[in-house]
C-alpha positions as CSV (number, residue, x, y, z in Angstrom):
1,X,21.5,103.1,88.0
2,X,23.5,103.7,84.6
3,X,27.7,104.4,84.6
4,X,28.1,106.4,81.6
5,X,32.1,106.9,81.3
6,X,34.9,105.9,83.9
7,X,38.2,107.9,84.1
8,X,41.1,106.2,83.2
9,X,42.9,107.3,85.8
10,X,40.5,105.9,88.2
11,X,40.6,102.6,86.4
12,X,44.4,102.0,86.0
13,X,46.3,100.2,89.1
14,X,49.8,100.1,88.7
15,X,51.8,97.9,90.9
16,X,54.8,99.2,93.1
17,X,58.2,98.3,91.5
18,X,59.5,94.7,92.9
19,X,62.3,95.2,94.4
20,X,65.4,92.4,94.0
21,X,68.2,91.3,96.0
22,X,71.9,91.4,93.5
23,X,71.4,87.2,93.9
24,X,67.8,87.8,93.2
25,X,68.4,90.3,89.9
26,X,71.0,88.3,88.6
27,X,69.2,84.9,88.3
28,X,66.1,87.1,86.9
29,X,68.1,88.3,84.3
30,X,69.5,84.8,83.1
31,X,66.0,83.8,82.5
32,X,64.5,87.3,80.7
33,X,67.8,89.6,79.8
34,X,65.3,92.5,79.1
35,X,64.0,92.9,82.2
36,X,64.6,96.1,84.2
37,X,65.3,95.6,87.9
38,X,65.6,97.7,90.9
39,X,67.6,96.6,93.5
40,X,67.8,96.7,97.2
41,X,70.6,95.2,99.3
42,X,73.4,95.2,101.4
43,X,76.3,97.5,101.0
44,X,78.4,94.3,101.5
45,X,76.8,91.9,99.0
46,X,76.7,95.3,96.0
47,X,80.5,95.1,96.4
48,X,80.8,91.8,96.3
49,X,79.0,91.4,93.5
50,X,79.8,94.8,91.5
51,X,81.8,92.8,88.4
52,X,78.6,90.4,88.2
53,X,76.8,93.6,87.7
54,X,78.8,95.6,85.3
55,X,77.5,92.7,82.5
56,X,73.8,94.0,83.6
57,X,74.1,97.5,84.2
58,X,72.0,98.6,81.3
59,X,69.3,96.6,82.9
60,X,69.6,97.9,86.7
61,X,67.2,101.1,86.7
62,X,68.1,101.8,90.5
63,X,70.5,100.3,93.8
64,X,69.2,101.0,97.3
65,X,70.6,100.0,100.2
66,X,68.9,98.4,102.7
67,X,70.3,100.7,105.9
68,X,70.8,104.0,105.0
69,X,73.4,104.3,107.5
70,X,75.6,101.5,105.5
71,X,78.3,102.6,102.7
72,X,80.2,101.3,100.4
73,X,83.9,101.1,100.9
74,X,86.0,101.0,98.0
75,X,89.2,102.3,96.0
76,X,89.3,105.0,93.7
77,X,90.2,102.4,90.7
78,X,87.2,100.5,92.1
79,X,85.0,103.9,91.6
80,X,86.9,104.4,87.6
81,X,86.3,100.8,86.9
82,X,82.1,100.7,88.2
83,X,81.4,104.1,87.7
84,X,78.2,103.5,86.2
85,X,77.0,100.6,88.4
86,X,77.7,103.6,90.6
87,X,76.3,106.5,89.1
88,X,72.8,104.5,90.1
89,X,73.1,104.3,94.0
90,X,71.6,107.2,96.5
91,X,74.0,109.9,97.1
92,X,76.8,109.6,99.8
93,X,76.6,106.4,99.7
94,X,80.6,105.7,98.9
95,X,83.6,105.7,101.3
96,X,86.7,106.0,99.5
97,X,90.1,104.9,100.8
98,X,93.4,104.7,99.3
99,X,96.8,106.9,98.7
100,X,96.5,110.8,97.8
101,X,98.5,110.1,94.6
102,X,95.9,107.4,93.2
103,X,92.8,109.3,94.2
104,X,94.5,112.5,92.9
105,X,95.2,110.8,89.9
106,X,91.5,109.9,89.1
107,X,90.3,113.4,90.2
108,X,88.4,113.8,87.0
109,X,86.4,111.0,88.0
110,X,86.3,112.3,92.0
111,X,84.7,115.4,91.0
112,X,82.0,113.8,88.3
113,X,81.0,111.5,91.4
114,X,81.6,114.1,93.8
115,X,77.6,113.7,95.3
116,X,77.7,109.9,95.6
117,X,81.5,110.4,97.7
118,X,80.4,110.6,101.6
119,X,83.9,110.9,102.6
120,X,87.5,110.1,101.8
121,X,90.1,108.2,103.9
122,X,94.1,109.4,102.8
123,X,96.1,106.3,103.3
124,X,99.2,107.4,104.7
125,X,102.3,107.3,102.0
126,X,106.1,107.2,102.9
127,X,105.0,110.7,104.9
128,X,101.7,110.5,106.4
129,X,102.6,114.3,107.2
130,X,103.5,115.2,103.8
131,X,101.9,118.1,102.4
132,X,99.8,117.5,99.3
133,X,99.1,119.7,96.6
134,X,95.4,120.1,95.3
135,X,93.7,123.1,93.3
136,X,91.1,125.5,94.8
137,X,89.0,124.1,92.3
138,X,88.5,120.7,94.4
139,X,88.5,122.4,97.9
140,X,85.3,121.1,98.6
141,X,85.9,117.3,97.4
142,X,89.2,117.1,100.0
143,X,86.9,118.9,102.3
144,X,85.3,114.9,102.4
145,X,88.8,113.8,103.9
146,X,88.5,112.6,107.3
147,X,92.7,112.7,107.6
148,X,95.6,114.4,105.2
149,X,97.3,117.7,105.1
150,X,96.6,119.6,102.4
151,X,98.3,123.3,100.6
152,X,96.2,124.8,98.1
153,X,98.3,125.6,94.8
154,X,96.9,128.7,93.0
155,X,99.6,128.6,89.8
156,X,101.1,126.1,88.5
157,X,104.7,126.4,85.7
158,X,105.3,123.5,83.6
159,X,107.9,122.7,80.6
160,X,105.8,122.8,77.8
161,X,107.7,121.4,74.8
162,X,107.9,123.8,71.6
163,X,109.3,126.5,70.2
164,X,108.7,130.0,69.1
165,X,107.5,129.0,65.4
166,X,106.3,125.5,66.5
167,X,103.2,125.7,69.2
168,X,103.0,123.0,71.5
169,X,100.3,122.2,74.4
170,X,101.1,121.0,78.3
171,X,97.5,119.4,80.3
172,X,98.1,119.9,84.1
173,X,95.8,119.0,86.4
174,X,92.9,119.1,83.5
175,X,94.2,122.7,82.7
176,X,95.8,123.4,79.3
177,X,99.1,125.5,78.7
178,X,100.4,126.8,75.0
179,X,103.0,127.6,74.0
180,X,102.7,130.6,71.4
181,X,104.8,131.5,68.3
182,X,106.7,134.9,69.0
183,X,109.2,137.1,67.2
184,X,111.8,136.5,69.0
185,X,111.3,133.7,72.1
186,X,108.3,131.2,72.9
187,X,105.4,132.6,74.8
188,X,103.9,130.8,77.1
189,X,100.1,131.0,78.0
190,X,100.0,129.3,81.4
191,X,96.5,128.8,83.4
192,X,96.1,130.5,87.3
193,X,93.5,129.2,89.1
194,X,92.8,131.8,91.9
195,X,89.4,132.7,91.1
196,X,88.3,129.4,92.1
197,X,89.6,130.5,95.9
198,X,86.5,132.7,95.7
199,X,84.2,130.1,94.8
200,X,85.2,127.5,96.9
201,X,85.8,129.5,99.9
202,X,83.7,126.9,101.9
203,X,85.5,124.2,101.1
204,X,88.9,125.8,102.0
205,X,87.1,127.3,105.6
206,X,86.4,123.7,106.2
207,X,89.8,121.9,105.2
208,X,91.7,125.0,107.8
209,X,88.7,124.0,110.0
210,X,89.4,120.6,110.5
211,X,93.4,121.3,110.4
212,X,93.8,119.8,107.4
213,X,94.8,122.8,105.2
214,X,98.9,123.3,105.7
215,X,99.1,126.5,103.9
216,X,98.1,128.7,100.2
217,X,100.6,129.2,97.8
218,X,101.6,133.1,96.8
219,X,99.2,134.4,94.2
220,X,102.2,136.1,92.6
221,X,100.6,139.1,91.7
222,X,96.9,137.9,90.8
223,X,94.0,139.4,92.2
224,X,90.7,137.3,93.3
225,X,87.4,139.2,92.3
226,X,85.0,138.4,95.1
227,X,81.7,139.8,97.1
228,X,82.3,141.5,100.1
229,X,81.6,138.6,102.2
230,X,84.0,136.4,100.0
231,X,86.3,138.9,101.1
232,X,85.9,138.7,104.7
233,X,85.7,134.9,104.4
234,X,89.2,134.7,102.4
235,X,91.0,137.3,104.4
236,X,90.4,135.7,107.6
237,X,91.3,132.4,106.4
238,X,94.5,133.6,104.6
239,X,96.0,135.8,107.3
240,X,96.8,132.3,108.9
241,X,99.6,131.5,106.8
242,X,102.6,133.9,104.9
243,X,100.2,134.1,101.6
244,X,100.1,137.6,100.0
245,X,96.5,137.8,98.0
246,X,95.0,140.6,96.4
247,X,91.0,141.7,96.0
248,X,88.8,142.9,93.3
249,X,85.5,143.7,95.0
250,X,82.1,143.6,93.2
251,X,79.5,143.9,95.2
252,X,75.7,146.5,95.6
253,X,76.0,149.8,97.1
254,X,74.2,148.7,99.9
255,X,76.7,146.2,100.7
256,X,79.4,148.1,100.2
257,X,78.0,151.2,102.4
258,X,77.4,148.4,105.4
259,X,81.2,146.6,105.3
260,X,83.2,150.5,104.6
261,X,85.2,149.5,108.1
262,X,86.6,146.7,106.3
263,X,86.8,147.9,103.0
264,X,89.3,150.5,104.7
265,X,91.3,148.5,106.9
266,X,91.9,146.2,103.3
267,X,93.2,149.2,101.4
268,X,96.6,147.1,100.8
269,X,95.0,144.6,99.6
270,X,92.1,145.9,97.5
271,X,93.2,146.5,93.2
272,X,89.8,148.2,92.7
273,X,85.8,148.3,94.1
274,X,83.1,147.9,91.6
275,X,79.8,149.2,92.2
276,X,76.9,146.5,90.8
277,X,73.2,146.6,90.9
278,X,71.3,149.5,91.5
279,X,74.2,152.0,91.9
280,X,72.9,154.8,94.9
281,X,74.7,157.2,97.0
282,X,77.1,155.3,99.4
283,X,75.6,155.6,102.8
284,X,78.6,156.1,105.7
285,X,79.5,158.6,108.6
286,X,82.1,161.6,107.8
287,X,84.8,159.7,110.2
288,X,83.9,156.4,107.5
289,X,84.7,158.7,104.5
290,X,88.0,159.6,106.3
291,X,89.4,156.7,107.0
292,X,88.2,154.7,104.3
293,X,89.4,157.5,101.6
294,X,92.1,155.9,99.8
295,X,90.2,152.8,99.4
296,X,87.2,154.5,98.0
297,X,90.2,156.1,95.1
298,X,90.0,152.9,93.9
299,X,86.1,152.7,93.0
300,X,86.0,151.8,89.5
301,X,82.6,153.5,88.2
302,X,81.8,157.2,89.5
303,X,80.0,157.0,92.7
304,X,78.4,159.7,95.2
305,X,78.1,159.5,99.4
306,X,75.0,160.4,101.4
307,X,76.0,161.1,104.9
308,X,74.4,159.0,108.0
309,X,75.7,161.0,110.4
């Protein structure tokens, strides 16, 4: 039989990549410094050789652990020191044990490696029950803690060096404050991260469910723009604490109609309601319309009602 052609795909065999232990990888790279290696070893061996692997990190493609339940136990300084090596591990591979001040001091590194962190253990300071102030942006990160007491801070006020004619800036928790020139006195532009509460309410709920949320700082007049689902979640959470908060609802006609009773009961907290998407008449009963009359007066766009009963 005459063979006319052979498919390239059927004639090429690609051997699986060789897996090295850390010790084998270090030895192999002494013989061939350009070799690319995949490492599979125990968490204990990987941890003990982090410093040695730092010198060959460019040659390491990935690191897996021999047991999927095994974790690397590190502190936040080690996470920062060996970040490039640790980035080659699978997600949920790290357990961090450190003081709150050390963890919070490395918060930018923790954020970048959030997916790699499986859990955090906050070691006791002078007062292990002391409330630790965190930003709502980091609620989901801190919800990986197995202990601690956290208070959400929604506004930060610091002193910024500068005058009305000589602007200056100050950075706090990776947010920048600026003093701008004014006619008679400096005008301070501060940041507020109250909006992060809406985006991170699941992290807040996780902290609260574990008994680690000790309070939420008052919003100082700020309102949060949420969907109705987010507004409900925030309301049930924040009503546990002495916290003033205000909602600016943005949601579809359908969701507003279905949740008109919640909207009516939240009248005092509402700063506005905006229909989004395909705007149609609200489908509510006459009784619901009567109860929600004051709340619906805060609608930002024209609306009509189709009585459902």
